[in-house]
N, C-alpha and C positions, 0 to 999 in steps of 0.2 A: 557592384560595378566591375566590369571586366577591365583588363589591363589597358585596353584602348577604347573603352566606352567613355567618350568625352562629355557625356551629360553630367550635370552637376546640380546639386540641390540649391534652390533659390533661397535668398536670405529672407525675402518676404514672399510676395507673389513672384512667379517666374517672370523675369524681365524680358523685354523684346529681344535682348541680347542672348537670352537663354532659351529661346523658343526653337532654335534650330540646333539639333544635336546629332553628332555622328554616332551611329549605333553599331555595336557588335563588331568593331574593327579587329578585335583579337579573338574572334570566334575560331574554332578549329579550322586550320588551313588544310587544303587538299594534300594528299600524299606527295604529289609532285613538287609542291613547295617545301614540304617538310624535308624532302630528300635533296633539295636544291643545294648545289655546291657540297656534295657529299664529303669531299676530302678537304674542305676548307672551312673557315669560320662560317657559322650558320647565321643568316640574317634574322633579326628579330625586332620587335618594337622597343623603342626607347622613348621615355616620357618626361615631360616637365609640367608641373602644375603650379600656378601662382595667381596673381591678379593683374589686370590691365585696366586702367581708368576706372577702378572700383568694382569691376566685374571679375568673377572667377574665370580663369583662363587656363589653357593647356596647349601643349604642342606634342605631337607624336611623330617619330621618324622610324622608318623601316631600314635597318642598316646592319651590316655584318661586323662592323668594327665598333665595339662598345665605347672605347676610349674616344674615338673621333666623334661619335654621336653625343657623348656627354659634353665634350668640349664645345661642340657646335650649339647644343642647347643652352649652355652657360653663356655663350656669346649672344645668342638670340635673346636671352633674358636681360642681358645688359642693354641690348638695343631697345627692348620694351621700356626699360627704365629711362633711357635717353629720350624716347618719344613722349613718355609721360611728363617729363620735365618741360615739354613744349606745350602739350594739349590739356593737361589736367586743370580742372577748376578747383581742386582741393589742395593743390600745392601752391602756397603763396608766391613762390618765386618762379613758377612756370611762366613761359612766354605769354600764354593766354591770360593768366591772372594779372601779370604786369600791364598788359594791354588794356584790360578792363579797368584797372585802377587809374591809369594815367590817360587813357584815351588815345595814346600814340605809342608805338614801339619801333625804335630804330634798330637796325641790324637784326631784323627778324630772320630766323632760320629759313633755309630753302624748303624745309618740310612744312612750316606754317604757311609760307607763301603759296606753295603748291595746293595745299588744302583750301586756302581761301579762294584761289583762282577756280578750283573745281566747284567750290560752294557757289560762287557767283554764276557759273555756267548752269548748275542745276536749278538755282533760284530763278534764273531767267527762263529756262526751259519749262519750269512749272508755274510760271506767272506769279512767283513769290510764295507758293505753297511751302517750299523749303526755304527757311530763313533762319540763319544762325543768330540773329539779333533778338530772339525771343527771351533771352536770359532775364531781362527785367520783369517779364510776366511770371517766370518761374519764381523769382525772388518774392514778388508780391503775394503769390498764392501760398508759398511756403510760410511766409510770415503770418498771413491771415489764419491759416489752419493750424498753426502752432499755438494760437491763443486758446486759453480755456473757454469753452462754450462759444467757439467760433460759429458765426452764422453759416448755415449750410449752403446758402446761395453763392458764397464766395466773397471776394473782396468788395468793398464799397465801390460804387461806380466811379467816384472821383479819383480814387487811388488807382483803379484799374485803367481809367482813361489816361492818367499821367504816365503809367508804365507803357501803355500801348503806343503813345506818341513817340516813344524811343525805339520802336521796332521798324526797321527799314534797311534791308540788306544793301540798298543802293547807296547808303551812307558809309559803307566800308570802302576805304581808298587804299589800294596797294600800289605804291610807287617804288619800284626797285625792291629794296629790302626794308622799306619803311611802311608800316601799316598805321592808318589813322581812322578814328571813328568820328564821323561828322556831326553827331548830335551829343549834347551834354548828357552825361550819365548813361550813355549806351553801354551795353555789355554783350559779349558773345558767348554762346555755348556751341561747341563743336561736337557734342555728343551724338549728333545724327550723322556723323561722317568720320570722326577721328578714329574710332575703333576699327572701322573698315580700313582706313588708311594704314594703321599700325599692322593690321593683319596682312595687308598686301606687302608692306615693306619687309616683314619677316619672311613671308612666303617666297618673295622674289630672291632674298638672300639665300634661302635654303635651296631654291632651284639652282642658283649660281654655284652653290657648294656641291652640286651633283646629286642631291637627294631626289628620288623619283616617286616615292610613295610617302606622302606627308599629309597630315591633318593639322591645321592651325586654327585654333579658336581663341581669339584675343578680343572678345566682345562680339565679333562676327566670325563666320566660318569660311575657310577656304581650303580646298584640297588640291594636291598635286598628284597627277597620275590617277591610277586606279588603286583599289585595295590590292595587296600583293597576290591575291588569288585570281586577279584579272577582272573582277566584277566592279561596278561602280561602288563608291562609298555610299552606305545607306544613311540617310538623314531622317530622323524622326521629327515630325511637326507636333509640337506640344500646344495644348490649349491653355487658357487662363488658369486652369486648376492644376497644370503641370502634368496632365495625362497625355501620353503619346498615342496619336491616332494614325493617320496616314504617314507613309514614308516616301521620300523621293531619292533619286540617285544622282550623285554628282561625280563628274570626271573633269579634272582641270577647271573647276568652277568655284564660285563663291555663292554664299546665300546670306540673307539678312532678313530680319523680321522687325516689323513695327507694330506695336499694340499698346493701347493706353493702359492696360493692366500692369505694365512694368513698374511704374511708380505712381501711386494714387495718393491724393491729399486727404481724402475722406472715404468712409466705408462704401458709399454707393459706387465709387469709381467714375462718376461723371466728371469730376475735376481731377485731371491727371497731367502728366508732364509733357505731353505732345500738344503744342498750342497751334491754333490757326492764326497766322499773322494778320489775316483780314479782320477777324472779330476780336482778337485778344483773349479768346476763351479756348478751353480744351476742345480739340477736334473729336467729334463723336459720330462722324458719318459711317465709319467702318469699325469692325472689331479687331481685325488683324490683316496685315499685308506681308506676304513673303515674296521677296524678289530673288531671282537666280540670275547671275550675270558672270562674265568672265573674271571680274575683279570685285573684291569686297568693298572698296571705296564707293564704286558705282552702285552696288547693290544696297549698301547702307543708306546712301542719300536718296535713291529712288524709292526705297520702301517708306521712308519718312514723307517724301513728297506726295506719294500716292495716298498714304493714310490720311494726310491732311486734305488733299484735293478732292478725294472721293472717287468712286468707281467710274463715274461718267467721264472724268478727265484722265483716267489711267491710260487708255490707249494712246492719247496724244503725248503723254509724258514718256511712255515706253518707246514711242516712235523715235525719240532722241537717242535711244540706246538699242539699236536693232538686235543685238544678241541677248538682250535681257528679256525675261518673262516674269510673270507675277501670278500669285495665288491670292485671291482677295476674298475675305470673309466679311459679310455685312452684318448688321445688328440682328437680323433674323436668322443668322447662321447659314445663309446661302453662300456657297463657294463658287467663285468664278475664276477660271484660269485663262490668262491672256499670254 
């Protein structure tokens, strides 16, 4: 791994969060850059590596002042932790965990309110293909396949139907800073949007700090400016086996990937973590969706929506975000670019 190769090894299969990786960012720079500011401090890359919402994460800044870069990265790491305390399903006292337990959350943060408002907009634009209330489905599948000798067809129909009845994004009510869930035992997962949002918050802060050449990978990817040598940042698209094939270039853009291979409940991969709210079962119309957009929040949610809705509905979903584009791979391996 090079100093700014932000790819990282998956814990299991490469998650959809790990499918877009910035490549070769610290490859040898042209002589003109090496000699830049000949009589002053030389700019170089400064890095942070950690986790964000359970995914490996990294930030890389190009700057001439090491002390300022280190302090900035430490501040950004604190910001990631603050946001995890809002959106994490694994922190019992996060805002999201408390909302799921009680069904209501008063004095919700502006961050949670913003994400829920964006969630509703994408859910409506995708006719419900994107729906954060699918957490009961995830729970029932996880419980079923954790059992010894679990039936390969998935949860019993009765249990699945009971969980499916609790899925409906229209039952999320946001009134000021109070968030309420309208159905008994509803629960939210914001994994299809929160990592993109955290990526955007940090990228925006770094831009405000005056950093011009930045790579942020906090579950989703966003870049500021170009690579210091003037070219676009190179992003490798990895398949379900973790092999890098095609690359794309990003300049002041974000990218997100949705693929069922990220978290599977059983060896065939037919039962995975991306659920179709219409059927209550894992979505298997497509193999992978990559969305490129100006912001990671948008790219994150749109990638999930298109993966669930299918290629036929992708143009209509993308029409709600004119600057976004998608690379769609179907189950036969056919790739379509929109």
